N, C-alpha and C positions, 0 to 999 in steps of 0.2 A: 285356182284357189281363191280364197276370200279372207278378208279380214272380218272377223265375228266377234261382236260384243254381246254377250248373253244377257243384255239389260232387260229384254222383254220378259224373260223368264226369271223374275226376281225371287230370291229365296225369303222365306218367312218361318216363323215358329208357330207351330200348332201345339198349344199346351193343352193336354187332355187330362182330366182328373174324374175321380168317381164321386158320386153324391151320397154315398153310404156313410156309416159310422166311421169305419177304417178308411180315412181318406188316402188314396193313392193318386199320384200324378206322374206323367212322363211327357217329355217334349218330343215332337216329331217335326220333320222338315216337310214343308209344302211350298208349292210354286204358284206364283200368281203374276198376272200383268199389271204393273203398278201404273201403267197409263189408264187403266179402266177403273181401278179402285184404289183408294189410299187406306192403309192400316195404321193404327197407333203404333208409335215407336217403342212402347214399353208394356210389360205384362200388366202393370198397374192400371194403365189407361185402356186396356183392352175390355171388350164386352163379353160377359158369360152367356154362352149359348148351348142349349140342350142338343146333343147330337142325335139324329134320327136315321137309322139305317134303311135306305130305300134301294140297296143293291138288288133286291129281288124283283124290282119293277124297272121298265125302260124309262119312265117318266118322260114320255114323248107326247102325252096327251093329258088334259086336266082330269080325266077319269082315272089316271094312274095315281093321284093324290090320295093317300088313305083317309078313311072317314073321320078320324079325330083331327086331321089337318096338320100343316106343317108350319103354322104361323110363329114367326120369331124363332125358328129352329135353323140349325146347320144341317142340312140333309146330304146324305153320301149316297152317290149313284156310281154305276159302271159307265165306262166309255161306250157310246153307241147304243142302239142302231141309229138313232137320229143325231143330228148335229148337236154338239155340247151347248151352243148358244140357244138351241130350241129348248133344251132341257132347262137352261137358266130362265128363260121366258115363262115356262111352266112353273118353275119353283117361285119366281117372282109374283106371278098372279096368285099363287097359293099363300103368299105372305112370308116365305122363307127369307132368312136373313143371310144365308150363305149357301152356296153350292159347291160341295167337295167331290171331286171326280176321282175315284180310285182307279188307276190305270198303270199299266206296265211302263209307258213312256211318260216322262215329266216335261216334255217340250210344250210350251205354250205357244199357239199360233199367234202370228202377228196381228196388231190391232186393226189392220185393214179388213180383216175377216169379220169384224163387228159392224161394218158399215150397214148391213141390212137389218141389224138389231139395235137401232139407235136408242130404244127405249130401255134396253136391259141395263140395269144399275146394280143388281144383286151381285155381291161378291162371288167370284168364280176362282177356285183354286184347285190344284191337282196335288194329290198324295199318292204314294206308290201302293200297289196291292199288298206288298210285303208289310209296310207300315200299318196299314188298316187291319190286316190280320193280326199283328202283334197288338195293336190297340184293343182289339175285341178280346184276345186271350188274356191280356194283363189286367185290363180294366173292367171288363165284363160289358154288359149292355146299357146300364145306366150311366152315361158319360156327359160331362160338361167340357166344352172346349172354349178356349180363348186364343184369338189369333193376332199376332203383332209381328211387326217388321222392324228390327233394329236400325238405326240411322246408318245411312251409307255416307262415305266422304263425298263432298261435292265434286272434287276433282279425281278423275280416274288416272291414278299414277301407272297403271299397267300399260297405257298407251305410251307413256314416256320410255318405259323399259323396252318395249317392242321397237319403238322408234330407234333407240340406241343400238340394239342388237341388229336390226336390219340394216341400218346405215353403216354401222361398223363392219359387218360382214361383206356388203357389196364393195365397200372402199377398200378393205384389205384384200379381198379376192381379186379386184381389179389391179391393185398395185402389185400384188404377187405375181399375177399373170404378165404384167410388164416386166418384173424381174427375170422371169423365165425366158421372156423374148430377148431381153438384154444379153443373158447368158448364151443364148442360142446365137446371136449376132456375133458375139465374141469368137465364137468357135468357127466362123466362116473365114477361112484364110485365103481361098482362091476361087477362081470362077468354076472349077470342077466341083468344089465342095458345095458352092452355091446351087449348082444343078441338082446335086444329090439332095439338098434341102428342099428344093422345089417339089421334086417327086415325092418326098416324104410328107410335105405339107398337103400335096394334092390328095394323098391317101387319107388325110385326117379331116379333109374339107367336108362341112356340111352344105351339100348342094341344095338349091331350092326344093328339088323333089324329096330329099331326105328330111327337110324340115316339115313338109306337108304330111309325109308319112308319120312322122313323129307325132304331129298334132292329132292326126286320125287315131293313132294308137292310144293317145291320152283320153280321146272321146270314148273309145271302147272300153278302156279300163274303168273309167268313172261309171259308165253305165253297168257294167259288170259288178262293180263294187256296190251300186245301189240295190241291185236285185239279188246279190249274193253276198252280202255284207257279212252275215254271220260266220261264213266260212272263209272268205278271202281277206277279212281282217287279219287273221292269224298268219296268212302268207305274207301279208305286207309288214307285219310286226317282225317276222323272221328276216325278211329282206333288209329292213331297217336296221336290224341289229348287225347283220353281216356287213352292209355297206357303210354304216356310221362308224363301227369299230375300225374298219380299214381306213376310212377318211381321217378319223382322229389320229391313227397311226402315221399317216402320211403327213399330216400338219405338224404333229409333235417331233416326228423324226427330222424334219428340216431344221428344227431348232437345235436338236442334239447334234446334227452334223456340224453346226457352226460353234458349239460349245468347245472351249480350249481344253476341258478336262473330260474325263469319263470316256477316254478313247481306247480302253483295254479291249482286245479281241480274243476270240477262241477259234480254233480250227474245227470246222465242221463240214463234212463232205467235201474235203478239198477247198473249202472257202473261209476266208477270215471273216467272222461276223463279230460286230461289237456288242459286248455284254449289256451295254445300256439299252440297245435296241431290243435285245431279248426281254429285258424287264419291261421295257415300254410296250411290247406286243402283249405281254400278260396284263399289264395295266388297262390297256384299251379294251381288251376282251373282257376283263372284269367289270369295267364300267358298262359295258353293254349287257353283260349277263345280269348284273345287279338291277339295272334298269328293267330288264325283261321280267325278272322275278317280282319286283315291287312296282311295276308300272302303274298300278291303280291306287297306289298310295298318294292321297292328294297333298300332303304336307311338303313333301320334298322330292318326289320322284320327277317333277316337272323340271327341276334344276338339271338332272342327268339327261332328260330328253333334250333340253335346250342346248347343253353342252354338245351332245352328239349331233343334233341338228345343224348347229353352227359349224362343226367341222365337215359335215356332210355338204352343206352349201358351199363352204370355202373350197373344199376339194373339187367340186364340179366346176365353179366358176374359174378356178386357176387352170384346170386341166382341159376343159372343153373349149374349142376355139371356133368361133364364127369368123369365116375368112374375109367378110367384107360388110359393109353397111347394108348392102342389098339383102343379104341373108338375115341380118338383124331386123330389118323392117318386116320382112316376110314372117319371121318367127314371132316377133312381138305382136305384129298385127293379127296374125291367126289366133294366138292365144289369148289376145284381148277379146276377140269374137267368142272364143271357146269360154272364158271366164264370164262374160256378160250373158251368154246363153244359158249356162248352167245355174246362174244366181238369178237372173230377172225372168227368163223365158220359161223355164222348166215348172214354175209355180202354175202356169196355165195348163200344164201337160199332166202332172201328177195327181193322183187321186185325192190326197189330202191337201193339195194346194201349197205345199212347201217346196222351197228351192232344193234341188238335188245336192248342190255344192254345200249349201247351209247345213242340210241334215248330215251329210258326211263329215263335215267338219265337226259338229256337235256330237255326233255319234247317234244313229237312229236306234229305235227299239229299246227295250230294257237292258240290252247288253252293256256291260259297263266298259267293254273294249272300245278304244278310241283309235283312229288312224294316227300313227306316229309321225305324219308328214307335216307337222305344224310346229311353230314356236308357241309354247304355252306359258302365260304368266297368270297366276291366280290373283284374284282381287282380295285386298286386305279388309277383313270384316271383324266384327266383335266375336268375343269368344263364344257367346250364346249361339250364334249361328254356325260358326265353324265346328261346334262340338256335335251338331246334329245334322248338318247339311254338307253335301259335297261343295268343295270350294269352287265358286264360279270363276271362269277363266275368260281371258281374251286371247284369241289365237291368230296367228299370221301363218298362212300356207308357205311352205318352202318355195313354190313356184313364184311368189311375189318377191322373193329374194334372189333366186337363181336366174330367172329370166331377164330382169333388168340388169343383173350382174354380169351376165354374158355381154350385154352391150357396153357396159362400163369397162369390162376387161378389154373388149376390142378397141375402145377409146384409148386406153392406157397403151396397149401395143402399138397403135397408130402414133401416139405421142412419142413413144421410145424411138420408132423409126424416123420420125421428122424432127426430133430434138425439141419438143415442146411439152407442156402440161396442160394446155387449155382444154383439151377434150375431156380428159380425165377429171379435172376439177369441175368443169361445167356440168358434166353428167352426173357426177356425184351430188352436186348441189341440187340439180334438177330432181334426182331421185328423193332427196330429203324433203324437197318441196311437195312433190307428189304424195309422199307418205302424210304430211301435214294436211294436204287437202282431204286425203282419205279419212284422216281421224276427224276432221270438222264435219264431213258428210255423215260419217257414222254416228257421231253425237246428235246431229240434228235429225237424222232420219230414224235413229234408234233401231236400225236392222242391219244384218250382215251386208257388207259391201264387196264387190269384186275390185280388189285394190289395183289390179292391172288396168282398170278403166281410167285410173287417174295417173298411174306411174308410167304407162306407155306413152301417151301424148306429152307428158312433161319431159320425159328424157329424149324421145325422138325428135321432137320440135326444137328443144335446146341445142342438141348437137347438130341438127341440120342448119340452124341459123349460125352456128359457130363456123361450120364448114363453108357455108356461102360467104360469110363476111371475110374469111380468110382465103377465099378463091381456091379452095381445095376440095370442093365437092366431087369432082371427077375421080380423083385419087382416092377419097374417103369412100365413095360408093363402090368402086371396083375393088379397092381394099387389099389386093394381094400384097402382103408385106414385101415380098421380094421384087414385085414391080416398082414399088415405091423405092426400094433400094437401087434398083437398076437405073431409075430415073435420076436419082440423086448422084449416082456414080458417073453417068455419062455427062451430065450437066456440070460436074466439078472436074472430074479427071478421067477421061476415057481410057488412058493408057495404064492407070494404076488403081484398079478396083480394090485392092488389098488396103491401100492407104486410105481410100475414101471409106470403107467400112469401119476402119479404125476411128476415123474423123466422126462418123455417125454415132459410134458407141460413146465416143467422149462427150458428144453433145448431150 
């Protein structure tokens, strides 16, 4: 997954009005690349341009320009069959002031695609087919347009919100995993119980082969999503609703079990069930259902998605266990390669020159459905933009939280077993530093970034340095919790393993 800032496709207002006696006007949303062209920040400073409909021609050759010319006009064309920058070059040679592309998709290609058209300076913007059709039906054929882009805040606060959510989730998930490990250690009372726990842990172990198979499945899934997005996106939505509601229940039920009140129970099918848990299950299902129904509501649906997403990530981090540092290195290393490939390499393979990961994160096609496997935070804009445009968002994939979170959880469990806190604290700080580096690169490059490219080296290198400095790399690398416990048992008291376990727990 990737951290994506949709700054390249910046929203602007297209103010359309009639030239007749009865003046009518209407605002529409358009998208343009602010790295290529600057627009005035207010309607008063915008230039009036006569709109010319050239959707009936390809505008791929100078001969496609009508006899009466297009000088100082805003021309509207369809996407294809030639490159949109070729259309812009033809329009500029004809003297046009702006090129509006009516298209189903509103994604603006990154600025690197303009390298072969250095002399193209005409304004290029995209409007939806639906809006262009409404413009013709509402205002007729004689239309004047003004284009402007309200000022954006200098600082992108959405990155701060995403940073807090990500660091909070991995820190809490890792700490929670350590609490579970501590409770499991308290339940070990003799050597026989320990052997039983060993067998149970072996059953839950992620072997290197399992990790490789998991990454291969991820690659297959993302390719299938790219080619069959229109259908599989609904499958992913359904899976997300089920998994996130169960995760939210698991997270909140842990709090209810620790509450002194609300312990009333009812007898159902021979079992005593807490009334509070029944209400909690209804609440969690309701949150998922409300999100599913209103998921495309830009103003507030993202809050429910983020709540469900945080619960989903927390639940996986606290329950999935990597048995040793070796498995962590294999998993994080392979997913780093996976992330970089689908962000940086796939643009050289796809027909439109766009990254598969970035397109899936943003949502390809005109389809309003987006994959719900991201933390979404909308950018704060003026009312004029929010009233006509979809709110732009910054997103962070769940994988950028869960994958490093599994390493942090392993560090916390290792700390519990060895009676320290250094691995958990250092890995959490390293994750926070990696996120900051990702944000800096994102703002400098102004294009989607594979966050794992920065998170994986920061976390792996940091914990490796800590392990080497403490002379614990061998134990940290092999990492079986019960091997560590055995080592401490025999070095402290070979004849009394029960006492030693209690000592470890007290530490």
